N, C-alpha and C positions, 0 to 999 in steps of 0.2 A: 504494500500500499503505499501510496506516495506521502510524503510527509506534507501538512498542511504549511501554507507560507504566510507569514506575519508583516512581512515590511514590502513597501513600494522601494523603487530605485532610487528616491531622492530621500527617504529614510536612511538608506545604506551609505550615500553619498554626503549626509548631512551628518550622520555619525563618524564618519571617517573625518571628516574636517575637524574633529577636536584635536586630532594629532597635530594640526598646525599649532594649536595653543602650546600641546605638550614639549614639541620640540622647538618651539620659540625660547623655551625653557631649556630644556634637556640639552639640544644641538650648541646652543650659544653658549651656555655656562662649561660645558665638557671640553669643547674646543677653544673657548677662547679666556676663561678664569685665570687659569696659571700664567699665561702669556701677559695678561694684564696686570697680575699681579706683581710679577716678577720685572716684565722690562718698563711697565709705566709708573706703578707704585714704587717699586724699589723694594718689596718684601722679597726675604730670603725663601727659596723654594721649599728646602727642607723643613723649614717651621711651617709654612704653609702646608705642606703636606703631612706634617704630624696633627695640624689643626683638623683638618679635612677626615683624617683616621679617628682622631677622637670622636668628632660629631657622629661617625658611623656607629658608636656605642649606643647613640640615643635613638638613632633611627631603626635601628631592631626592634624596639619596644613598639613604635609608633605603628609600623605596617600590619601586625597581627590585631592591634586596637582598633586600628580604625576599620579594618576588614569585620571586625566582630561588630563594629557600631553600624556597619553599613547592614548586617545581616538583620541588625535590631531596630531599623529605623522603620516608621511608618508614617507616611507624610503623602499629601497632595501630589506633590511631584513624585511620590514613588521611595524606592530604597536608596537608591546610587545617585540621583540626579540632583538632590539639593548638596549633597558633598561636594560632587562635581562643579555645581555651579558656585556655591559660595566660596569653596577652596581657592578657587582660581583668583580671587579679589587679592588673598593673601599671597599668591606666587606671584603676581603681578609687582606688588609693593617690594617684596624682598629680593625678586629679580633685579629690581634698579637699584636696590640697597646695594647688594653684591658689586656692582658695578659704578658704586658711587662715594667710595672711601675719600672721605675730605683728605686733600694733600697737606693740609695744615695740621694736622692733627699729628701727635707722636707716632713713632714705629709700635709701641705697645698699645696705644688706642687704635692706632690702624689695624693690629692684628684680632683685637677684641670685637672692632665694628664688624670685620668680615667673620669671624665665626659666628656671631651671634645672627648676622643675616642669613648666612650658608646655613646652619642648623635649623633657623625657621622655615626657609625655604623648602629644605629636604625633608627634615624631618616631621612637618606637621602641614604644609599647605600643600605642596607637590604630591606627598602620599596621599591625603584625603582626595584629592582630583582625581589622581591616576589611578588609585585603586578603583575608584567609583566608576570613572570613565571604561576601565576593562570589566568591570563587573556586569555592566550594561549589555555584554555580550550574551547573558545567561538569562537576564531578565525582561529583555526586548524581543524575544524569539525562543522557540523550542526547536527549530529547524536547524540540523546540522550543517546542511548547504548553506544557510543563511548565514550561519556563524562562520564558516570559512569565508564567505563573501565579505562580510563584515571586516573579517580581519584584515582580507586584500586591498579594502576601499581604505583602510585605517592606514595600513602601512605605506601605500601610495602616497597618501598625504604626508606622512611620516619622513618617508627619505624624500619626498620632492622639496619639503622645508628644509631639510637638513642639508640637503644639497645647496639651495639659497642662501642660508644662513653660513654655509662653510665658505661657499663661493664669493660672496658678496661684502662679507663681513670687514675683513681686511682692508679692501678698498674703501668700503665705506666710512670707517671710521679715519681713514688717511683723509677723505675729502672733506668731514668734519672737523679736522683740524688735527689728529693723530694723537692728542693728549687727554689727560684724564675727564677733561670735560666731554669730548668728543666720546669716550665711551660711554659715559652716563647718557648723553642723547641718545646715542645708538639703542642703548638698554631701555630707554622710555618708550622708544617708538616699537620695539620688537614686543614690549610690556602689551601696550595699546592694541596690537595686532592680535595677540593671544587672548586679551580680552573678549574683542570681538568674536572670534572665531569660536571660543569656549562657547560662550552664550548660544550662537546659533547653533552648535551640536546639541547642547543641552536639550534644546527646545525643539530640535528635529525629530527625534525620537519619544516614544511613549512606552512605558515598562507596562508589562502585561498584569493584570490583576492576580494577586497572590493566591486566589482560589484558582485560576487558571495554570498558574506556575507549578503549584501543589496537587493539581490534579490526580486523584490517585494514589495521594500519598497523606501518611498520618501526619499533619502538620503541626498537629498538638505537640508532638513529642520532639520534632525536629528543629523547634524554635529554643528549646529549653536547653541553652549550655553558656557556658561563662567562657572568660577569656581563654583561664586555663586549660579547661576542657576544649577550648576551640584548637588550643596549641596543640596539644595531644593527638586532636584529630587529624592536625595537620602533619607531624611528625610521624604519625601511623601509616601514611600514605605514601610508598615509595616514589610513585610519578611525581609528586609534588616536591620532594626534596631533588629529584633530577631536573624538574624545570626551574628550580630555584638555582640549582649547580650551573644549568646552562645560561639560564639569564644572567648569573654573574659573570661566568667566563664570556658572555657575547659582550656585556658593558665594558670588561676589562680589554677586551680586543678594540672596541670603539675608543676607549682612553687612549689606546697606543696610538690608532689611527688618528685621533686628536691631536696627539703628541707630534704630529709630523709637520706642524707649523715650525717646529723647532729643527727637525729632519730639512725642511725644504729651506729653512733660513738660512742656516748655517753649514748642512753638507752639501746641496745643490746649490746654496748662494741665489737663491730666488724664491722670495717669498710667497709671491704671486702662483707658483706651481700647487701651492695647497688647495686654493678653488679650483684649478685644473684637474687634480689628483679627484676632486668630490665627486666630478661629474663622472669619472671612470667608478668609482665607487655607487654612487645614487642611481644613475641611469639603469645600468643593469638589474639593480634590486628592484627599480619600478616596473622592468620588464618582465622578470620572474613573477613578480605579484600578479600582473596581470593574467599570466596564464596558471597561475596555482589554482585556483577553483576546478579549472578542467583537468589539470593533470592529478588530482585529488581523486576527481571521478575515476579518470581511466586506469588509475592504479589501485582503484578501490581503497582507499584511505589514506592517511597521512604518514604513517611509519615509513613505507617504502620511499615516497618522496623527499621526504627529509632526511633520512639517511643517505640516499643517493646524491643527494644536494649538496651535502655538507662534505661528502668524498670529494666533489669535484673542488668546493672552496679549498680544502687542505691542498689538493694539487695546484690549485691557483697561486695560491699564497707561497707554498714552496718554490714555484717559477719567479714568483716577485723577487724573493731572497736571492736566486741565480743572475735575474738582471740586475738587481741593485749592485751586485759585487762587479759585475759587468759594465756599469756607469751606465746603462742605457735605459733612460728615463721613458722613450716611446714602449720598450717591451715592458718597463714597470708597469706602465698605465693599461696596457695591452691585460698581462696576468692579474692585474687588481681587477679588471673588469669580468674576467672569468671567476674568481673566486666571488666576487660580489652576486654574480649570475647563481652561484650554487648555494649562497647562503638565502636567496631569496623565499623560497619556498616554506621554510620555517617561521620567517616574518610574518608570512600571510597566512598560515594555518595554526600560528601560536595559541589564538585565543580560543579556537575550536579544541585544540588540544587540551587546554587548561579546562575549560568547558567539560570535557569527558573524563578529566582527572576529579573536577569537582564531583561527575555522575559515579567515580570510582569509589568514592568516601561514601556517597550516600548507599551505594550497592552492597559495601563492606561493613560499614559503621551505622547505616540507618539514620544520618543526620546530613542536612542538606544546608552546605557551608558556603554558597556560592561567593558574597563578598569576601569571606575570610579567604577562601582559596585564592581569590585573584590577588591575595597580599603579595604574591610570589612576583607579580610583575613589577610593584613598586619597590620591593625587597631587592629584587635584582638589578634594577636601575640604580638604586641608591647606594647599597653597598658595591655593586660592580663598579658603576661609576665613579663613586666618592674613592674607593680603594685604587680603582686605577688612575684617577689625578692626583691622589698621595704618592703612590710609587712612582709616578712621574716626576714628583717634587723630590722624593728622597734621591731617586736615581741622578737627577740633574746635579743635585746638591754633593753627592758621594762623586761625581765625576769632575767636578770643579767648575761647574757653570755659573757666572755670575751676570745675570740678564742686563745690568748697563754698562758691560764691558764691550768695547768695539770688537775685540778678538778672543775666541774661544779656545781653551788648551784642546790638546788632540784626545785627551780621556775623555773629555765632554763630547767631542765628533763623534768619538767611536760607541758612545754611550747612546746617543741618538739613534745610531745605526742599528745597534742591538733592540733598542726598543720600537723602532719603526719597521724593521724586517724581521728578525726572529721571532719575538714574543707572539705578534699576531698569528704567525704559524702555530706556534704552541698551542695557542687556545684554540685554534681550529680542529687542530688535532684531538684535545679533550672533547669540544663540543661533539664531534663526530663519534668519539666513543660513547658519550652520554646518549645521543640520540640513537645509535643501534640497538641499546637496550630498552629504550622508550615505547614499549608497543602497547598503550593504554587500551586502545581500539580493542584489541584482539583480548585482551584482560577482561574488559567489561562485556564482550558478548559470551566469553566464557562462564562468567558469573551467570548471566542472564539465564544461559542455557542450563545451568545445575539448579537455579531456583524456578525456572519455568516461566520466566518475566517477558512478555511480549515486547517489540520495540514500541509501541503505541502506549503500552504502560509506563514504560521506563522514561518516557521523554518528560 
């Protein structure tokens, strides 16, 4: 029997546009916060890295907390949409604050300013907004194909936004004056764009009534769990842990690609190449996302597609390393595109995989924890991206890098080469290994057969 359809094309597009808002924050922060702090404000990369790492200790608690709060929310807007809508106001304010550190302050005050703004952005407002946005995948449709399509639309917008942010920001800041005031102005413009797109996305979809979401289920029992029990439900789900691991590695990968601004500036001697490489990363990702729903249908599920895709990504990144040591920028760009093409399918069907992961918890534990389950998206983004940025800071500090110097030591250049060439390859290999074990669809079908649950009942 064909699954019921819940969404029109404009609902899917409207939902996807929410990742314009998310990546106005994430792409801008991950790619440029370190270079802004070290080269414009003049802060030490090692201290900044340590502050970011310390901030992550707070983040770990807020992800599951906000996921649990979403599950317990009952409002006219639904469970997730209120958190998505109002959480972004805080995102916009704190994003601006991160790039508006007063140059008149002493160094200690500047470090404190950055730490407070960065922690509030990541640990509170971005968490609430991003978990809610991701959880909508399970709350506005029960159709598995529509969930995959939503993921594809979402990440087409995500990578398009990342492409634009990475491609134009360096030139945009230079156009605005290239100083601290220029970074602040650019942050304000990005924050306003994010506010508009987030509001449009929130209002373009409507959550299903709870009665329909829980049709055929004993809802009274499912809602009765606290934060501690929610955490226990998550750690009992091996697929949740796999997705968290994959997400963290993926964001570590992105942080190293973002550190490419240093590699382009000091090793390749042309900082504008960072924008050109952004095209070779994001255009193939967008192409892959367009075809992901069709490929999922052709290969009868997401597991084979994700596994084969990341094998291609590993091969592509290995060839980038070879091309890098050959000194061939055109070959580096070509193989970067190959790697990105392989990474695309997982980006497109990831939300659908998480929805299946949530179903696995229901089938095995009898609890429905959609909002809490989607904490893995925010947890992975913040831990992976934050730790990745911190590691960049530590490595630069260890290598002897000083952002305000006109010339960098060879040790710093070698470290930039290691970060940009080797670490992304290592992370891709680890992701491929995890994805080769993540067949949650097969696990769910096996449990359903054992329990005699029909597809219609399990939705």
